[in-house]
N, C-alpha and C positions, 0 to 999 in steps of 0.2 A: 313531520319529523321531529325526536326529541331534542332539546336545547343540548341536552350532554353531547348527543352523538354529533349534531353540527360543530361542534368545539372539539371534535377529535380526529376531522380529518386526516390522513399521516402520508405525507408527500414521500413517497417509495424512490424515485427518480431524478435523484440530485446529482448534477453531475458538477463537482467542484472544479478548481483549477487545475486538478490533477488529470481531467479531460482535456488532453492538449489540444488548443486551437477550437475548443468546442464547448467547455464549461467556464463560467465565467464568475462565479461565487468561490470566494475566498472563503477557508474552514474558520478563520476567525470571526469574520462576519456573519457565516451561520450561526456561530455560537451567541453573537450579540442579540441576533435575532430571536433565536430558541428562549433566550433569557428573556427577552422582552416581551414576546407573546406567550411565552411558557407552552410552548410546542411540547406535546407529549412524544412522539417519536419522529425520527427523520432516517430514512437508508438510503445510503452513499450507494450511488451507481455511476462509476465513472467508466469510461469507455477504454477496454482492453488492457486496463491495469488496475491493481489494489496498492498502489503507493501512497495514497492518501488515509488508507483504513486504519491506522493505528493514530494518527493524529486526529481524524476525525472521532474516533471512537473516545480518546481522553478527553478533547476539549467539548466536546457536545455533552457527555455524561456529567461533566462538571456542573452544568447550569441545570441538571435533573430532566434532561431529555435522554430517553432510549435511543441509542445507534444500532443501527442495523447495518449488517456489512455485505455490500454486493457488488456485482461488476456487469459490465455488459461484454460478452466476447463472440467474435466473429466465428460460426461455423458454414461449413460448406456441403451445401445438398446440391448434389448433380453439379450442374453449369453456376449455381449461385452461392455468393458469400455474403452474410450478412448476420446482422446481431442478435443473441438473444439474451434476457438479463438472468441473472443467476444470484441467489440469495442464501447467504448461510444461517441456517436456522441451529446450529449449535457448533460446537467446536470441530466436529468432522467435518460438517459441511464447510465450514471455514479454510479447514485444510485442503478440501477437495477442490475449491475453487480457486484458491493458489495454486494447486497442484493443473489444472486446465488451463490457468491463465500463463503459468509459464510453457507449458507444452504449447501454447499457441504460437509462443516465439519459436521455438526450438525445432517443432516438427512440420515445417514449411520450408519451401525452396527458398526465401530469402528475396524474393521480387515482389513477392504479393504482400498486402497487409495481413500480420497474424492472424491464423486462423486455425482451427481444426474441422476434420470430417464430422459431420453431425452424429454419425454412429459412436463417438468417443463420449457424448453426452448421457447415452444409454448403457454405458459400461457399470457406472455406478451412481446410484441416486440418492444415498444415504445422508440427510442433514442437508439436502438442499432444495431450495423450491426455484422454479422455472417460470417465468412470464413469458407471454408471448411476442411481446416487442411492439415496436412503433411501424408506423406507415413506410417507413425508412429504414426498418430493420429486416430481418431474413423472411419472416413471414410476408411483410408489406412488399418486399421485392418481388415473391413469388405471386402475391396477390395482382400487382402491377403487371408481370408477364402473363398473367389469365391461367398459372399454374395451380387454378382450385381445387383438382382432383390429390396434386401433390401436398397442398396443406392440409386437406383432410387427414390423408396417411400420415402426415409428420404430428398433427394435433392426436390422432389416434396411438401412435406409438408413444408419445411424452405423457399421454393418460395412462397407456397401460405399464409405463415403467414408473412414472412419478405418482400416481393417483390424484388425491386432493390438494399433493404440493405443486401441481399445474395449474396456472390461471391464464386465461385469456384477457388479455389488458383492452380496455377502454380508454381511449382518450378523446379530448374534445379541445383541439389547439386551434381548429379549423387551417388546417394544414392540407395540402390538396391532395385528393382520391380520401380524404378521411371518413368522410359521411359513408360513401360504398364501403369501405373497408370496413366500418363498425358494423353496419347491416350485416355484412358477410360473416363475421365475428360472431355475433348476435344469433345469427342462425345454426352457426357451427356447434355454440353452446348448447342452443336446444337439441339438435339432433345427437351430440356425442356426450351430453351431460357431464359439460366442463362448466367450473365455476368459473364467473367473470369478475374482474378486480378492477375499478376507477384509479386511475393514475394520469399525473401530471407530468411531462417531462420539463423537469427545472433546469434553465442553464443559466439564469441571472436572477437577480434578487427582486429587483423591482421593474416596472413596466417601462420607466424612461430609460431603462439600459437597453432596449431593444436595438437601437440603430447602432450602438457598439458593437453590441454583440454579430450584429448582422455583418458589420466589418470584419470581425472576426472569421467568420465562417468563410468570406472571401479569400483571407489570409490562407487560411487550411485548404480550400479546394483551386489556390491560385486564379480567383476569377477578379472582378471589378464590380462595385458596387452597383454601377448604371448597367450592367449588364443584364439583358433579359432572359437569355438560357443558363441558368445557373440554379444551385441549390437555395432555396429562398423559404425560411419558417416565418409563421405568423408571429404577431405580438404577444403569444398568450403563453410563453414558456418561463414565465416568471413564478415565482414563489409566493401563490395566490393563498387567501386566507381561508380558513374553514368555511366560513358560509359563503362564501364564493362558490367553492368544489364542489358544497354540498349543494347549492341551487342549482349548478351546471348539472349535477347527475340525478336531480331529485326523481326524474321518471326511470331511474335503474336502481331501485334501493337496495337490489341483492348485491350491485358493485361497489356501492357504498358500504355494505354490512361487511363484504369481504376486506377492504380497504381498512377498516375500522379494526377487524379482528386480528389482522395479519401478524403485527408487533406480539402479540401473544404468543404466536409462535416461534418467536425469535428469543433465545435466552442465552446470548454469547457476544461477548465483546473482545477483540484483541488488547491484550496488556502489554506494558512496555516489561522486559524482561533482562536481567543480567546476562552479560555476554559468556555464552558456552564454548570454553576453550578446553583443547585436548588434555586429559591428565599427563602431567609430565613427572616421570619417575625413573628410577634407575634401576638395574640388576641387584644393586649392593641395598634395596631396599630406601634409600633417600627419595624425599619428598620433593615437590617444586621450591620450596623456599629453602631446604638445606642445600639443593643443586646451586641454586642462586646466588647464596652464600659463599659456598666455596669457589665458583668460577669467578664471581666478583673478585674476590680477594685473591684468588690465583692470577686474574688479569692485572690487578694493579701491581703484584710482585712482578708482572712481566714488564709492566711500563715502566717501573722504578729501574730495573735490570738494563732495558733497552734503551729507555731515553734520560734517564737520569744518572745512570752506570753505576748506580749503588745495587751491590749484591745483597742476596738475602739474608746471609748471617750480621748483616750489619743495620739490617732494617729495624730491628726491635728499639732501638734506641736513637732511632734517626727521626729529628722533631718533625722533618717534610713530611716522611712518610706516615707519622702519627696524626699529622694535620689532614693528610687525604684518608688514612684510616677512618678518624673520628666522622669524617662526611662521607664516607662509605657507609658506615653504620648506620648513620641517620637516615641517609636515602632509602637504606634496607627496611629500616624499620618501616618507614611510610608505605613502601612498594608491597611488602608483606601485610599490614595492616588493610590495605586497599584490594589485596587478593590479586596483585599484576604479575607475581612470580613467573606464572606460566607465560603471561603475554611476553615478557622481556626476553625467556629462553626461547620462546619462537622464535620471535623477532631477529635476534641472537644469531640463531640456527641459520635462518634463510640468509641473513647479512654475510655470515662468514663462509657458505657454499658459493654464493655470488662473487664473492670476492676470489675464492679458489679457482673458479671456473672462468676467471676473466669476464665477466660481468661488471661494466661500470656501476659503480654505488659512491654517490655522494658523501660530503663529510659529514652530513649531518645540516638539519634547518631546524626553524623554528625553536621553540621552548624545550624541544627534547635534549637539543645540543647543550642543556643546561644539568644534564645528569652524569654526575661522574659514575655511575652502574653503565650506564648505555657506553662509557667510553672504556671502562674496564671490559665490557663483553664485545668489543669490538663492532658496536653499532654505530657509533661515532668515531671520528677521527678529531673532535674539539675535546682540548682539557680543559672544563667549566671553572677550574679552581685558577688556572691561568689567567682567563680572561674575566673572572669575576662575574661568571653564569650564576642565575640563583634556580636552583633546584625547584622550588617552592610553584615557579612561574609554568612547571611542566605539570608536577601531581603536587596536590594541595588537597588533605582531605578536608580541609574547612570548606572548599567550595562542592563538596558532593552533596 
């Protein structure tokens, strides 16, 4: 095999710390490994969530490695529940796997692991690639139960729906039943004309982490290391170098070729985005900034009337009011500059509603108590000027 291809095996089944009690790779460590080894691409495939997708994409891409976003979701077929890996090929696919991941938590009875009916996977295939999974996944469980005809039907449905975006995985960790499972999958690939792809289920970065990871799996399954009848993986689930993987699958060049080409099919990664807040406006045509200014000033006048016993007609010449007004204007300038006007109005709205409906609300906590605007809008009950609290500890444009 050409040297260039040997150096470009893509690990598509990375389980980070977001695979709870399963993955043991920190994303920061992945970043450093990718930089050191000049890894071309890596695919996230955490189990039952996409919580690490944004952090993974941001940090991995900064060192020149292409991030591919995926996840493993439990699907139920008849009486069997197991995992199938899904990968986003584009933005539409990313939104789809997010939707499926969320539905797996929402559409179940709450007594079993998050899962979906298998038919849900067949509803919409745009922008999504599906792998057949491991010996411990949905197909592997069906195989261990001897349900070979069910697997053939499942593969046929996925091929019909996903076409060349469905791959049969070939893995060689040395786990129990993996060899016979591989032989079965290779025959299904030949009979059904489905592409095979070489993958490695990566739970930790180096081989010497095996014993620690084995203990982690025991914690997950509430068992002990010295128990014989428990889930136990081989010591081959580490982040292997490209030459190791190429040598391991040297007899299956098609599986390696599909692994090498898969990243070319993926052209999306998530990016950080600014908060999307509701548009606050009034019937009189005022925008959020104008409403915030008016409500804050009205609130300050009410504070002086009710707390300091100074009426409105006397405020314009009152030194104390001018001091507070100057601080209020300063805070409003920063809030509007940072485009947080809608945020303050929204929080004020639900805090006032809570107080009117006898829902306990605290006087304010943290750096937010240093805002005079928050005090005037009844978000907090702490006068920041009286207690010498600094607004810049709460909002400071220099820290953005």
